[in-house]
N, C-alpha and C positions, 0 to 999 in steps of 0.2 A: 495271391493276387494274379499270378501268371495263369493259374488254372482257370480262374474266372474269365480272363481275357480269351483263353482258348475255347471255353464253352460258349461265350458270346459269339466269337468268330465262327464256330461250327454251326451255331443256330442261325446266324445270318446266311451262311453259305447254303444250309439246308433249305431255308425259305426261298432263297434266290433260285435254287434248282427246281423247287416245286413250282414257283411262278413261271419259270421258263418252260417247264413241261406243260403247264396249263395253257400258256399263250401259244405254244406250238401246236398242241392238240386241237385248239379251237381256231387255228389259222388266223390269229388276230393281226399279224403283220406278215408281209410277203417274204421278206428276207430275215429268216429266223437266226441266221448266223450273227446278226447284230445284237441279239438279245444277250449274249454272253458278255458283251461289253458294257451293258447297262448296270447302273447301281440298283440296289434293292428298292430304293425310293422310286426310281423310274419304272421299275417292273411293277411295283404295287400300284402306281398311278395308272399305268396302261391297263392293268387288269381291272381296276376300279372303273375306268372309263368304258371298257368293254362290257362289263356286267351291267352298268347303268344303261348303256345303249341297248343291250339285249332285252332288259326289262321294259324299256319304253316300247320296243317293237312287239313285245308279247301283249302288253295291255293296250 
């Protein structure tokens, strides 16, 4: 059971780091130091909003 928790925790942290990197690379927000304080859900929401906005501007 503990091993599953560690795997889940590692997967969440890996996803968080990936989203932080994407948000930083695309300069989605000005103060990127705040990104490390956000939850995975907050990061995913911000990335989703950015992508939707970007798609609207393209089409």
